[in-house]
Each structure stands twice: as C-alpha cells, then as structure tokens.
C-alpha positions as CSV (number, residue, x, y, z in Angstrom):
1,M,-36.1,21.9,9.5
2,N,-37.4,22.1,5.9
3,R,-36.3,19.9,3.0
4,S,-33.8,22.4,1.7
5,S,-32.0,22.3,5.0
6,Y,-31.8,18.6,4.9
7,A,-30.5,18.7,1.4
8,I,-27.8,21.2,2.3
9,M,-26.8,19.1,5.4
10,A,-26.7,16.0,3.3
11,A,-24.5,17.6,0.6
12,L,-22.2,19.0,3.3
13,V,-21.8,15.6,5.0
14,F,-21.3,13.9,1.7
15,S,-18.6,16.4,0.5
16,L,-16.7,16.2,3.8
17,G,-17.1,12.6,4.7
18,A,-17.6,10.5,1.5
19,A,-15.5,12.3,-1.1
20,P,-12.2,11.1,0.4
21,V,-13.5,7.5,0.2
22,F,-14.1,7.8,-3.5
23,A,-10.6,9.4,-4.0
24,Q,-8.8,6.4,-2.5
25,T,-10.5,3.0,-2.6
26,A,-10.2,1.0,0.6
27,Q,-7.4,-1.6,0.7
28,Q,-5.9,-0.4,-2.6
29,Y,-3.8,2.7,-3.4
30,T,-3.0,4.1,-6.8
31,V,0.7,5.1,-7.2
32,Q,1.3,7.6,-9.9
33,D,4.8,7.7,-11.3
34,A,5.5,11.4,-12.0
35,T,8.3,10.7,-14.4
36,S,6.6,8.2,-16.7
37,G,3.0,9.1,-16.0
38,Q,2.1,5.5,-15.4
39,S,-0.3,4.4,-12.6
40,F,0.0,1.3,-10.6
41,Q,-2.5,-0.3,-8.1
42,V,-0.9,-1.4,-4.8
43,P,-3.3,-3.6,-2.7
44,Y,-2.6,-3.3,1.0
45,T,-3.8,-4.2,4.4
46,M,-3.0,-2.3,7.6
47,D,-4.6,-3.6,10.7
48,A,-3.7,-0.7,13.1
49,G,-3.7,2.5,11.1
50,T,-4.1,4.2,7.8
51,I,-2.1,5.0,4.7
52,S,-2.1,8.6,3.6
53,D,0.3,8.5,0.7
54,M,2.5,6.3,-1.5
55,S,5.2,7.7,-3.8
56,L,8.2,6.5,-5.8
57,S,11.7,7.7,-5.3
58,H,13.7,7.0,-8.5
59,Q,16.9,8.3,-6.8
60,D,16.6,5.8,-3.9
61,T,14.8,3.1,-6.0
62,S,12.1,2.9,-3.3
63,L,8.4,3.0,-2.6
64,I,7.7,5.4,0.3
65,V,4.5,4.8,2.2
66,S,3.2,7.5,4.6
67,V,1.2,5.9,7.4
68,T,-0.5,6.8,10.7
69,A,-0.1,3.9,13.1
70,T,-2.6,4.1,15.9
71,S,-1.2,1.0,17.6
72,D,1.2,-1.8,17.0
73,G,0.2,-3.8,13.9
74,N,1.1,-5.2,10.5
75,L,1.3,-3.6,7.1
76,T,1.1,-5.8,4.0
77,L,1.9,-4.3,0.5
78,T,1.4,-6.2,-2.7
79,M,3.7,-4.4,-5.1
80,P,3.6,-5.0,-8.9
81,R,7.1,-6.0,-10.2
82,A,6.6,-3.3,-12.9
83,L,6.4,-0.7,-10.2
84,I,9.3,-1.8,-7.9
85,D,11.5,-4.9,-7.8
86,A,14.8,-6.2,-6.4
87,K,16.9,-8.1,-8.9
88,D,20.4,-9.4,-9.0
89,G,20.8,-10.2,-12.7
90,A,17.8,-12.4,-13.6
91,N,17.4,-13.6,-10.0
92,D,15.3,-12.0,-7.3
93,D,17.2,-10.1,-4.7
94,Q,16.0,-9.1,-1.3
95,F,14.2,-5.8,-0.6
96,F,15.3,-3.6,2.3
97,V,12.4,-2.3,4.4
98,L,12.8,0.8,6.7
99,V,10.3,1.8,9.3
100,D,10.9,5.4,10.2
101,G,14.4,5.1,8.9
102,A,15.4,1.9,10.8
103,D,16.0,-1.4,9.0
104,T,13.5,-4.0,10.0
105,D,12.6,-7.6,9.5
106,F,9.8,-8.6,7.2
107,T,8.2,-11.5,5.4
108,E,7.8,-11.8,1.7
109,T,5.9,-13.9,-0.9
110,K,6.6,-13.7,-4.6
111,T,4.8,-14.4,-7.8
112,N,5.8,-13.7,-11.4
113,T,3.9,-10.4,-11.4
114,D,4.0,-9.2,-7.7
115,R,6.0,-9.2,-4.5
116,T,4.1,-9.0,-1.2
117,V,5.9,-7.7,1.9
118,T,4.5,-7.8,5.4
119,V,6.2,-5.7,8.1
120,T,5.4,-5.0,11.7
121,V,4.6,-1.3,12.2
122,P,4.9,0.0,15.8
123,Q,2.5,2.6,17.1
124,D,3.2,6.2,16.0
125,T,5.1,5.1,12.9
126,S,4.9,7.7,10.1
127,Q,6.9,6.2,7.2
128,V,7.6,2.8,5.7
129,E,10.1,2.6,2.9
130,V,10.6,-0.4,0.6
131,I,14.0,-0.2,-1.2
132,G,14.6,-2.3,-4.3
133,T,17.1,-2.3,-7.1
134,Q,14.7,-0.9,-9.8
135,V,11.5,1.2,-10.0
136,V,9.3,1.8,-12.9
137,P,11.5,2.7,-15.9
138,E,11.7,6.3,-16.9
139,F,11.3,5.4,-20.5
140,G,8.5,3.1,-21.3
141,A,8.0,0.8,-24.3
142,L,6.8,3.7,-26.5
143,S,10.2,5.5,-26.1
144,A,12.1,2.3,-27.0
145,L,9.9,2.0,-30.1
146,V,10.5,5.6,-31.2
147,L,14.3,5.0,-30.7
148,V,14.2,1.9,-32.9
149,I,12.2,3.6,-35.6
150,A,14.6,6.6,-35.6
151,I,17.6,4.3,-36.0
152,L,16.0,2.3,-38.8
153,S,15.1,5.6,-40.6
154,I,18.7,6.8,-40.4
155,V,20.0,3.5,-41.7
156,L,17.5,3.5,-44.6
157,V,18.3,7.1,-45.5
158,S,22.0,6.4,-45.4
159,A,21.6,3.4,-47.6
160,K,19.6,5.3,-50.2
161,T,22.1,8.2,-50.2
162,R,25.0,5.9,-50.8
163,L,23.2,4.3,-53.7
164,R,22.6,7.7,-55.3
165,F,26.2,8.8,-54.9
166,A,27.3,5.5,-56.5
167,Q,25.3,6.2,-59.6
168,V,26.7,9.7,-60.2
C-alpha cells in the first residue's frame, strides 16, 4: 500500500472509531436542557454496560438514562442539584428510581451541590429513571432579573405620571 492509502484508512478509522469518544467524554455525560438551554455535567460509572443518552423530563421531574447493560452491575450517577433534586420544603426528600419502569432500591450520598445515586442494573436493562420533585427551572436568573426590571420600570413611570397630573 502507498502512503495515501494509509492516510485514507487512518482517516476512516479515526472518523468511525474515535469521533464518538470526543463527542461524549468517558465517565461524564453532558445533559442539555432543551427548555432553558443550560448544560449540566453528570459524572457516572457503570461497571457492566454503557450509557447512550441522558435527558430531562420536566413533566415527570425526572432524569431519564438510556443504558445498555451487558451483565448485572451497578450504575452510579452524580447529579447536580441545579439539574434535579428532591425537596420537601427546605429539607431533602427521597428520589424514586425506576429500572425499566420498576421501582428499585438504591443508595444515596448527598452534598450541598450534588446528590449521588447508586442502583443495581440487571442485564438487558434499557432505561433508568431518577424521579425528583424539581428539575432545572424553565426560567433562569436572567428571566427573573428581566421581570424585576420591568416591574420597577412600571412603578417609576406610574410615579412620574401621577406627579405630572398633580401639577396640572
């Protein structure tokens, strides 16, 4: 083979084999919230399979993880509280975790910024769903700031208008 053949083969192997690795870093998945446009990093470990997708369901207040479980194993997800949380007032509440639609036991550790869930995933599992009480807000801090500025503008314009009417 000549050098150009090697170059073509190398490019083909790279485009087929290495590109997906760059699209999704190992042991971390980027969850994009379609509603707010925010992105969140979700570190994970899965000792007997792979994760093909993670997505949010605002309607179900859940994180849906699509998996391919090649044998029985464990899945550990470290979820930022800004992405998904379970709260009862100011206190932490418990998540519900479903493996292929069935409620399952899990272990959990908590920090101020993250909640880490470890669940047993049987062979041939295709979906793990973590259900909380809140997911990333639809309206971020910028929307709240715009609302406050709009209200203050209305109050100021109303105050100036009343002063002008009082002078007439």
